[in-house]
SEMILO-944545 format. One record per residue (C-alpha): residue in three letters; x, z, y. Coordinates in steps of 0.05 Angstrom, whole numbers, padded with zeros to 5 digits, always signed. Layout:
AlaXZY;...
***
This chain:
Met+00384+00996+00457;Ile+00429+01053+00474;Ala+00472+01045+00413;Ala+00492+00978+00436;Ala+00532+01011+00488;Pro+00598+01011+00452;Ala+00591+00939+00432;Leu+00578+00923+00505;Leu+00627+00967+00536;Ala+00686+00939+00485;Ala+00664+00876+00523;Gln+00675+00898+00594;Gly+00731+00889+00643;Ala+00783+00941+00653;Gly+00748+00957+00722;Ser+00675+00966+00694;Gly+00637+01011+00649;Val+00565+01022+00620;Val+00506+01052+00646;Ala+00457+01077+00579;Gly+00398+01116+00595;Arg+00324+01138+00584;Val+00261+01138+00626;Ile+00218+01190+00614;Ala+00149+01225+00648;Arg+00124+01287+00645;Pro+00046+01290+00664;Asp+00002+01357+00677;Ser+00000+01370+00601;Gly+00076+01382+00604;Ala+00092+01336+00551;Val+00145+01279+00552;Ile+00127+01213+00551;Ala+00175+01151+00548;Val+00155+01100+00610;Thr+00160+01034+00584;Gly+00172+00968+00617;Ala+00209+01007+00678;Ala+00251+00963+00721;Val+00329+00993+00727;Ser+00376+00969+00775;Ile+00440+00979+00814;Ser+00447+00969+00886;Glu+00490+00914+00899;Glu+00496+00894+00829;Ala+00477+00839+00780;Ser+00465+00895+00732;Arg+00388+00905+00713;Ala+00349+00923+00654;Thr+00276+00942+00629;Thr+00265+01001+00590;Asp+00233+00981+00516;Ser+00183+01017+00475;Thr+00223+01082+00477;Gly+00242+01092+00551;Arg+00312+01070+00535;Phe+00349+01021+00575;Val+00426+00995+00576;Leu+00466+00972+00638;Gly+00527+00918+00619;Ala+00589+00906+00662;Val+00575+00957+00721;Ser+00631+00958+00762;Ala+00672+01029+00775;Gly+00654+01072+00826;Ser+00595+01105+00860;His+00529+01068+00863;Ser+00456+01084+00868;Leu+00408+01071+00807;Ile+00339+01052+00829;Val+00278+01054+00773;Arg+00212+01025+00788;Gln+00151+01024+00749;Arg+00073+01021+00769;Gly+00041+01087+00772;Tyr+00103+01125+00787;Arg+00141+01141+00849;Asp+00208+01101+00856;Ala+00263+01143+00836;Thr+00336+01137+00862;Thr+00397+01170+00830;Thr+00473+01164+00854;Ile+00515+01156+00789;Asp+00590+01149+00784;Val+00617+01097+00730;Ile+00680+01106+00704;Ala+00724+01046+00683;Gly+00717+01036+00599;Asp+00674+01094+00590;Thr+00598+01096+00582;Leu+00555+01141+00631;Arg+00491+01166+00595;Ile+00431+01190+00639;Glu+00359+01210+00632;Ile+00310+01193+00691;Ala+00246+01228+00704;Leu+00193+01201+00743;Glu+00136+01232+00782;Gln+00064+01197+00773;Glu+00035+01174+00841;Pro-00021+01119+00830;His-00019+01070+00886;Arg-00030+00994+00897;Leu+00021+00942+00898;Ala+00025+00881+00937;Ala+00027+00817+00886;Val+00103+00814+00860;Gln+00140+00768+00815;Thr+00183+00806+00771;Val+00236+00767+00723;Ala+00263+00809+00664;Arg+00328+00798+00630;Ser+00316+00740+00574;Pro+00295+00779+00503;Asp+00336+00729+00475;Ala+00395+00748+00515;Glu+00395+00818+00491;Thr+00390+00803+00421;Phe+00448+00748+00423;Glu+00488+00816+00450;Thr+00462+00859+00401;Lys+00444+00834+00334;Pro+00462+00776+00288;Ala+00398+00755+00288;Val+00414+00691+00242;Gly+00361+00639+00232;Thr+00317+00672+00287;Ile+00276+00647+00340;Ser+00239+00687+00392;Met+00191+00655+00446;Thr+00139+00689+00489;Ala+00072+00662+00498;Ala+00090+00634+00569;Ala+00147+00596+00533;Phe+00095+00551+00496;Ala+00051+00549+00552;Gly+00037+00476+00564;Val+00050+00445+00495;Pro-00005+00393+00483;Val-00053+00418+00441;Val-00095+00393+00389;Gly-00163+00412+00403;Glu-00135+00475+00430;Pro-00068+00515+00441;Asp-00044+00541+00366;Val+00009+00581+00359;Val+00023+00555+00290;Arg+00026+00494+00313;Val+00082+00505+00361;Ala+00118+00539+00304;Gln+00122+00470+00271;Leu+00160+00441+00326;Leu+00222+00491+00315;Pro+00280+00472+00275;Gly+00273+00477+00207;Val+00197+00478+00200;Val+00171+00413+00170;Ala+00093+00395+00185;Arg+00069+00353+00129;Asn+00020+00316+00173;Asp-00022+00322+00236;Phe-00082+00357+00191;Asn-00041+00414+00169;Thr-00020+00473+00198;Gly+00011+00491+00136;Leu+00099+00518+00148;Asn+00152+00477+00105;Val+00213+00518+00123;Arg+00283+00497+00109;Gly+00265+00465+00043;Gly+00203+00518+00016;Glu+00140+00509-00006;Ala+00076+00529+00046;Asp+00061+00596+00007;Gln+00129+00618+00012;Asn+00123+00642+00082;Leu+00113+00710+00099;Ile+00061+00709+00153;Leu+00046+00773+00195;Leu+00008+00795+00256;Asp+00036+00851+00285;Gly+00067+00868+00223;Tyr+00005+00862+00177;Pro+00002+00806+00129;Val-00047+00746+00127;Tyr-00049+00714+00066;Asn-00078+00643+00096;Pro-00065+00637+00160;Phe-00101+00578+00177;His-00184+00552+00169;Leu-00205+00510+00119;Gly-00166+00446+00101;Gly-00110+00469+00152;Leu-00137+00441+00221;Ala-00130+00500+00262;Ser-00097+00572+00254;Thr-00123+00631+00253;Phe-00097+00655+00315;Met-00135+00644+00379;Asp-00085+00623+00440;Ala-00110+00680+00482;Thr-00092+00733+00436;Val-00021+00717+00421;Gly+00035+00756+00459;Gly+00090+00724+00429;Ile+00124+00697+00364;Glu+00182+00717+00322;Leu+00205+00664+00272;Met+00258+00684+00216;Thr+00279+00625+00176;Ala+00333+00647+00128;Ala+00369+00717+00114;Phe+00318+00761+00149;Pro+00333+00830+00147;Ala+00324+00877+00080;Arg+00255+00913+00105;Phe+00215+00844+00097;Gly+00208+00817+00023;Gly+00157+00789-00017;Arg+00169+00717+00005;Leu+00228+00657-00007;Ser+00229+00623+00060;Ser+00213+00649+00119;Val+00182+00710+00167;Leu+00132+00682+00222;Asp+00110+00750+00262;Val+00052+00738+00312;His+00056+00792+00375;Ser-00018+00819+00395;Ala-00020+00804+00472;Glu-00020+00865+00512;Asp-00056+00872+00585;Ala-00025+00937+00618;Arg-00061+00919+00688;Pro-00110+00969+00705;Gly-00179+00963+00701;Met-00216+00904+00658;His-00192+00839+00655;Gly-00212+00771+00615;Thr-00203+00704+00588;Ala-00254+00647+00567;Asp-00225+00580+00536;Val-00271+00524+00525;Ser-00240+00465+00482;Ala-00257+00406+00446;Leu-00251+00452+00383;Gly-00294+00515+00405;Ala-00300+00573+00455;Thr-00260+00634+00462;Ala-00273+00690+00499;Arg-00227+00758+00503;Leu-00236+00827+00546;Ala-00176+00873+00561;Gly-00153+00921+00596;Ser-00113+00995+00602;Ala-00123+01061+00620;Asp-00094+01135+00633;His-00051+01100+00680;Gly-00023+01042+00624;Arg-00009+01090+00571;Ala-00071+01055+00532;Thr-00085+00993+00527;Trp-00146+00945+00487;Ser-00163+00878+00476;Ile-00224+00842+00438;Ala-00232+00775+00424;Gly-00273+00720+00400;Arg-00280+00650+00379;Arg-00329+00599+00345;Thr-00330+00527+00333;Tyr-00404+00489+00356;Ala-00396+00416+00324;Asp-00454+00436+00288;Ala-00488+00465+00345;Leu-00479+00402+00386;Ala-00503+00350+00326;Ser-00565+00395+00328;Met-00582+00372+00385;Phe-00579+00305+00377;Thr-00598+00297+00296;Asp-00626+00336+00243;Asn-00577+00298+00203;Ile-00516+00342+00203;Phe-00453+00367+00172;Pro-00472+00445+00176;Tyr-00404+00474+00186;His-00364+00521+00228;Phe-00313+00581+00233;His-00302+00643+00278;Asp-00254+00695+00287;Leu-00253+00764+00314;His-00189+00796+00337;Ala-00185+00865+00366;His-00115+00906+00389;Ala-00111+00973+00417;Ser-00044+01021+00436;Trp-00039+01091+00456;Ser+00019+01129+00482;Leu+00006+01202+00458;Ala+00043+01264+00473;Gly+00108+01285+00453;Gly+00124+01203+00450;Thr+00077+01195+00397;His+00056+01121+00392;Leu+00000+01090+00362;Thr-00026+01013+00350;Val-00088+00988+00311;Thr-00107+00911+00299;Ala-00156+00879+00268;Tyr-00179+00804+00253;Glu-00231+00771+00210;Gly-00245+00695+00204;Arg-00294+00663+00163;Asp-00306+00586+00145;Val-00379+00566+00134;Leu-00403+00503+00100;Asp-00472+00507+00067;Ala-00503+00429+00067;Asn-00547+00392+00020;Leu-00515+00331+00009;Ala-00572+00296-00024;Glu-00599+00294+00045;Phe-00545+00248+00068;Ala-00560+00200+00008;Ser-00585+00131+00014;Asp-00659+00113-00011;Ser-00628+00072-00066;Gly-00616+00136-00103;Thr-00589+00211-00112;Lys-00532+00226-00157;Ala-00532+00289-00189;Gly-00468+00313-00149;Ala-00508+00309-00088;Gly-00541+00365-00090;Gln-00527+00437-00042;Trp-00452+00453-00035;Ala-00428+00521-00008;Phe-00356+00535+00017;Asp-00341+00599+00044;Trp-00270+00615+00064;Gly-00245+00670+00102;Asn-00189+00730+00115;Arg-00190+00793+00142;Leu-00141+00853+00168;Leu-00142+00920+00186;Gly-00072+00953+00203;Ala-00053+01020+00238;Thr+00020+01040+00256;Ile+00042+01105+00286;Ser+00109+01122+00309;Arg+00142+01186+00344;Pro+00214+01197+00364;Leu+00257+01255+00329;Gly+00302+01287+00385;Thr+00329+01225+00436;Asn+00368+01179+00381;Ala+00319+01167+00320;Thr+00246+01140+00312;Val+00192+01151+00252;Glu+00141+01103+00236;Gln+00091+01107+00193;Arg+00045+01038+00175;Val-00021+01025+00132;Ser-00064+00961+00125;Leu-00115+00927+00091;Ser-00117+00854+00083;Gly-00149+00802+00041;Phe-00168+00728+00030;Ser-00228+00696-00003;Thr-00258+00628-00018;Leu-00320+00606-00060;Leu-00338+00543-00071;Asp-00405+00524-00101;Leu-00428+00448-00119;Gly-00500+00429-00138;Asp-00523+00500-00130;Gly-00495+00541-00183;Ala-00479+00474-00228;Phe-00401+00492-00219;Ser-00368+00541-00176;Gln-00296+00562-00157;Arg-00277+00629-00133;Ser-00210+00659-00110;Ser-00200+00725-00076;Ile-00142+00780-00058;Asn-00144+00846-00032;Asp-00075+00882-00005;Leu-00070+00948+00010;Thr-00005+00965+00027;Leu+00033+01026+00056;Ser+00102+01028+00088;Gly+00145+01068+00131;Ser+00214+01075+00160;Leu+00265+01118+00200;Leu+00310+01091+00241;Ala+00374+01124+00274;His+00411+01102+00334;Gly+00485+01119+00331;Ser+00547+01113+00379;Ser+00569+01048+00343;Asp+00507+01029+00292;Asp+00442+01031+00279;Arg+00413+01060+00213;Ser+00348+01055+00179;Val+00312+01064+00112;Gly+00247+01053+00090;Tyr+00191+01042+00031;Glu+00137+01001+00018;Leu+00079+01013-00041;Ala+00028+00950-00049;Ala-00028+00944-00092;Gln-00069+00887-00101;Arg-00130+00863-00134;Val-00131+00785-00152;Arg-00186+00737-00177;Tyr-00192+00663-00198;Ala-00255+00642-00237;Ser-00289+00574-00247;Gly-00350+00568-00286;Ser-00429+00550-00278;Ala-00480+00604-00266;Gln-00536+00549-00285;Thr-00509+00535-00355;Ala-00482+00608-00362;Thr-00416+00587-00379;Thr-00341+00609-00353;Ser-00286+00562-00359;Tyr-00225+00600-00332;Asp-00236+00683-00303;Leu-00167+00715-00284;Arg-00164+00786-00255;Gln-00106+00823-00240;Arg-00085+00891-00211;Pro-00015+00888-00197;Ala+00027+00941-00161;Ser+00098+00946-00126;Ala+00142+00987-00098;Ala+00199+00979-00049;Ala+00251+01019-00016;Trp+00311+00990+00029;Val+00361+01005+00076;Asp+00394+00963+00142;Asp+00448+00980+00180;Ile+00474+00944+00246;Trp+00551+00959+00257;Arg+00585+00947+00327;Leu+00657+00943+00290;Ser+00689+00922+00363;Ser+00674+00881+00421;Arg+00680+00821+00378;Trp+00647+00831+00310;Ile+00566+00858+00299;Val+00549+00859+00227;Glu+00480+00877+00194;Gly+00483+00901+00119;Gly+00420+00917+00080;Leu+00394+00923+00003;Arg+00320+00920-00017;Gly+00309+00944-00081;Glu+00241+00927-00112;Val+00199+00954-00174;Leu+00130+00907-00200;Arg+00088+00946-00253;Asp+00046+00889-00287;Arg+00116+00856-00306;Arg+00159+00917-00314;Trp+00206+00887-00270;Ala+00259+00914-00217;Ser+00314+00874-00180;Leu+00360+00891-00122;Ser+00366+00842-00065;Pro+00431+00858-00018;Arg+00437+00820+00052;Leu+00487+00808+00096;Ser+00498+00778+00169;Leu+00556+00774+00209;Lys+00574+00754+00288;Tyr+00635+00739+00313;Phe+00641+00732+00389;Val+00692+00675+00408;Arg+00674+00690+00482;Pro+00618+00738+00505;Asp+00573+00673+00517;Phe+00601+00648+00451;Ala+00585+00671+00377;Leu+00596+00644+00313;Thr+00543+00673+00249;Ala+00540+00673+00178;Ala+00495+00701+00131;Ala+00477+00708+00060;Ala+00410+00740+00026;Arg+00379+00744-00040;Val+00299+00744-00040;Thr+00245+00742-00084;Gln+00172+00729-00087;Ser+00118+00753-00139;Gln+00053+00720-00105;His+00036+00650-00114;Ser-00005+00605-00098;Leu-00031+00541-00139;Thr-00044+00497-00081;Gly+00000+00446-00117;Asp+00042+00387-00076;Gly-00017+00352-00041;Pro-00014+00343+00034;Leu-00081+00381+00045;Arg-00099+00454+00029;Tyr-00175+00458+00022;Phe-00182+00503-00031;Glu-00133+00567-00040;Val-00115+00608-00099;Trp-00070+00661-00103;Ile-00047+00691-00163;Ala+00009+00745-00182;Ser+00075+00755-00232;Asp+00053+00790-00297;Ser+00078+00786-00359;Val+00071+00709-00368;Ile+00085+00689-00294;Pro+00155+00699-00274;Val+00180+00723-00205;Ala+00218+00673-00166;Ser+00277+00681-00129;Ala+00322+00650-00081;Trp+00393+00656-00048;His+00399+00642+00025;Trp+00471+00616+00053;Val+00478+00605+00129;Ala+00538+00582+00170;Gly+00525+00572+00249;Ala+00551+00576+00320;Glu+00507+00601+00378;His+00528+00582+00464;Arg+00487+00619+00511;Leu+00469+00595+00581;Gly+00463+00663+00608;Asp+00389+00684+00613;Ala+00361+00608+00619;Gly+00367+00587+00555;Thr+00415+00572+00489;Val+00451+00518+00443;Arg+00447+00535+00373;Val+00472+00506+00308;Glu+00459+00520+00237;Gly+00483+00494+00164;Phe+00439+00531+00107;Tyr+00440+00518+00035;Lys+00375+00556-00007;Arg+00385+00553-00089;Tyr+00312+00577-00115;Asp+00299+00598-00186;Asn+00236+00607-00223;Val+00203+00564-00166;Leu+00134+00553-00191;Asp+00096+00489-00202;Val+00036+00470-00216;Asn+00015+00451-00293;Pro-00043+00398-00284;Ser-00052+00396-00358;Glu-00061+00468-00368;Asp-00110+00502-00407;Pro-00157+00552-00390;Ala-00159+00581-00444;Ile-00093+00595-00438;His-00063+00645-00390;Gly+00010+00633-00366;Asp+00005+00558-00367;Glu-00018+00551-00302;Phe+00060+00536-00279;Phe+00120+00511-00302;Ala+00179+00547-00273;Ala+00224+00501-00240;Thr+00297+00508-00197;Gly+00312+00477-00135;Thr+00363+00471-00076;Ser+00348+00456+00000;Tyr+00405+00439+00047;Gly+00415+00412+00115;Val+00428+00431+00190;Asp+00383+00450+00247;Leu+00394+00447+00325;Leu+00363+00480+00374;Ala+00374+00477+00448;Lys+00316+00511+00490;Leu+00310+00523+00565;Gln+00274+00569+00595;Arg+00274+00584+00662;Ala+00224+00622+00708;Lys+00212+00560+00748;Gly+00220+00475+00741;Val+00227+00443+00681;Asn+00228+00481+00614;Gly+00227+00469+00546;Trp+00260+00447+00478;Ile+00296+00402+00427;Ala+00295+00410+00356;Tyr+00325+00373+00301;Thr+00330+00387+00226;Tyr+00363+00348+00176;Gly+00341+00369+00106;Val+00340+00352+00028;Ser+00303+00391-00021;Ser+00297+00375-00095;Arg+00270+00411-00158;Ser+00286+00398-00229;Arg+00256+00429-00299;Asp+00284+00412-00365;Ser+00304+00336-00354;Leu+00259+00322-00299;Arg+00282+00317-00228;Trp+00235+00309-00169;Thr+00234+00314-00091;Pro+00179+00350-00070;Gly+00122+00324-00022;His+00149+00358+00043;Asp+00218+00333+00038;Arg+00232+00297+00109;Arg+00307+00287+00109;His+00307+00272+00194;Asp+00248+00313+00246;Leu+00267+00310+00315;Asn+00219+00344+00363;Val+00232+00341+00442;Val+00180+00386+00486;Ala+00175+00395+00558;Thr+00134+00427+00608;Trp+00146+00429+00677;Arg+00105+00485+00728;Leu+00087+00466+00796;Thr+00053+00504+00850;Asp-00016+00490+00822;Tyr-00001+00438+00765;Arg+00026+00442+00700;Leu+00047+00385+00658;Gly+00072+00376+00586;Ala+00099+00325+00543;Arg+00123+00325+00469;Leu+00162+00270+00431;Gly+00161+00275+00352;Val+00201+00223+00310;Ala+00208+00236+00229;Ser+00220+00205+00173;Gly+00166+00195+00126;Thr+00153+00246+00066;Pro+00151+00230-00011;Tyr+00087+00206-00044;Thr+00074+00183-00113;Pro+00051+00107-00113;Ile+00003+00073-00157;Val+00034+00021-00200;Gly-00035+00003-00234;Glu-00109+00020-00262;Ile-00143+00015-00326;Ala-00217+00014-00338;Arg-00234+00077-00386;Arg-00277+00053-00444;Thr-00338+00099-00458;Tyr-00375+00106-00523;Asp-00449+00098-00539;Pro-00472+00134-00597;Ser-00540+00101-00600;Thr-00513+00030-00610;Asp-00440+00050-00641;Thr-00402+00008-00589;Trp-00353+00017-00532;Gly-00371-00005-00467;Ala-00353-00003-00392;Gly-00406+00057-00376;Asp-00473+00060-00336;Pro-00484+00059-00285;Gln-00407+00062-00262;Arg-00347+00037-00295;Gln-00286+00096-00297;Val-00230+00075-00266;Glu-00158+00112-00282;Ser-00101+00097-00233;Leu-00035+00101-00262;Ala+00023+00139-00226;Gly+00086+00119-00221;Ala+00150+00168-00216;Arg+00128+00233-00180;Asn+00142+00223-00107;Ser+00189+00163-00114;Ala+00162+00126-00046;Arg+00164+00153+00024;Phe+00112+00137+00074;Pro+00147+00097+00141;Thr+00177+00137+00201;Asn+00126+00177+00241;Thr+00122+00175+00317;Arg+00084+00206+00359;Leu+00085+00221+00440;Asp+00031+00279+00461;Val+00017+00292+00540;Glu-00019+00345+00577;Ala-00035+00354+00643;Ser-00072+00421+00672;Arg-00090+00440+00746;Val-00098+00514+00776;Phe-00156+00532+00822;Lys-00162+00601+00851;Leu-00241+00626+00860;Arg-00241+00692+00892;Ser-00208+00739+00838;Ala-00219+00689+00790;Thr-00166+00632+00759;Ile-00194+00562+00731;Ala-00147+00523+00697;Pro-00179+00451+00667;Tyr-00137+00415+00625;Val-00136+00349+00590;Ser-00083+00335+00535;Val-00076+00262+00496;Leu-00041+00260+00432;Asn-00006+00202+00400;Thr-00019+00163+00472;Leu+00029+00114+00434;Asn-00025+00097+00384;Ala+00017+00100+00327;Lys+00004+00077+00259;Asn+00027+00140+00219;Val+00001+00131+00151;Phe-00028+00191+00120;Val-00046+00161+00054;Tyr-00044+00093+00018;Leu-00111+00066-00024;Tyr-00104+00014-00074;Arg-00150-00041-00102;Tyr-00125-00066-00169;Ser-00191-00105-00185;Ile-00173-00167-00140;Asp-00117-00209-00139;Pro-00070-00196-00112;Pro-00079-00122-00109;Thr-00076-00094-00038;Arg-00050-00025-00012;Arg-00090-00006+00049;Gly-00055+00048+00087;Tyr-00100+00097+00126;Ser-00076+00133+00188;Gln-00070+00198+00215;Phe-00088+00220+00281;Pro-00105+00159+00332;Ile-00098+00165+00408;Leu-00140+00225+00419;Pro-00163+00252+00476;Ser-00179+00331+00486;Val-00204+00368+00550;Gly-00209+00441+00558;Val-00210+00489+00611;Arg-00190+00571+00614;Val-00225+00617+00664;Glu-00186+00682+00675;Phe-00202+00748+00717;
***
């Protein structure tokens, strides 16, 4: 943050300067610690700031002359220092606070918008940051879901109402790097994609990078979504409990050692199976659960340690024969078991080196596994990936630039198998142990008051394919005015882990495999140009045009031979281009929200074939508004989107079967086998989608607790948004029937905080 002072100084008038400094404390141990979140202000001046994780702050546009600098932080005695600001110069200062535990009256502190600080100090091309408060009040599906909020942002397409998968600027759903506190999560949703793995109470904010992300990020072609865990620095223990139409969530959090240590633990479980068991024994036994824990410690010498853990599991265990009618049971209606889940454990330790450098070390162990068992072992499929990643970085703050270097070492164990335990046969069993290494360098230069340049280079090596690559990254920002900037970026990205989900609308069985000697590494070039206008701390208006070129994008081969490894995919090329618009209003009171619009065109080609991927929405508009009153909170979302492509059915044929006992061909007994004849791939489009959702919440105070019940109504206009068409060619004339997505769907819930 302090390194931004030269750029801020150059933007000041002739009669003003910059104050850059650090706030520290010296406890009884004598060690120096950084004071995070301290409010820094100057009397009779509009300048104010909040210290970052290293205790640093920058105040720009401070008029020349003598002033009183005031520093406040809970648990410390207020500090007032007289400073002399020289026009056209930077005053550097260090303030030491004295510990003084005391109880404060209820106050509301409005810190400077992080978006405004990012706008002034980084190119941040294609980057959107949102706090948990910013998306509170958005109408929910069952319960609040951060990934569904991300689907309402520009450049992001939701395939349908049932899927929380992300398609970003024409990319596939597996081309997004999903992170929890910087650690990878392979499948951030539950079975079928209806709900994500992130519990609303545990989320402190998100950062979405839709293009040309910095060199420290790699391994995906489309985007980076980093979800930050919420931290509660209030003394004592606090909690929340959420009960919704989907499930129940509970979270406990607190702090210790005057706020230098924070912790939280949360859990969620769906209860549809438990409710059904109260009324009938003939139930469909499915549920999922999530567990999340996060802790941070500020240690001696400015060392900071954080730990994050997550575990989620979907369980379906049913005997489908129990659901069959008395007329008979088919062979396939036996015992079914479906297991699906993610897990993650990560730790980060950072330590300052002097006053202008920080070293960081990270380690994580994450994984995903799923098992589908049909007919009690008659047929089973399993897929799993385990990932061990070790990474580190060194960040140095200079007078005109911020330099960083880092490395990343990763090893995975991947398996995909199918077969029958009852017959002791294996149709497919792929085991891979890929390992990769990467090194990167990045630098943010503040060349003048008008120019900010970020350049980076990422080098990668993949052992199993004996592959190496260099991926450059470059982002530019030019300030036409202090509140208006032009941006541009170019970047190359690569991906060596791929999903076999295909082009269908739902993701019910996930398979990950890695690039090796026969499976190529995919790559893409991002080109972006845009403009952004800041509305002070209240909001922003941004327009960006993008073009992406893909190579070796993998397309599932529906006719692959299980005995041949390497024919699971076809390597295709592709392009995506379009324009994004974001108008965001985020104020302390009143109406807030955003308008997001994307026009996008995507295509894929292989040899002489050319098609449009199933996520290609040409127009996608989302208008989100929340209104906070004294005791009420109202929310609404209007979505209008053109239809996505699908492959039409143009006819059906009856497959004849041969009976060797009679040496005849027939229609089969007891069932006739009917095969659909498909038209050209994704040559038709569903109708336009329209959806209006509303939500209302009321806050009640009960002693030290806050109770906030809410009611949400999805698709209030009952729009018939087609999910799939079913055809019948056995009658004359043939018919096509469309099945809709969400009907009018009310949902209720309540959050209790104490």
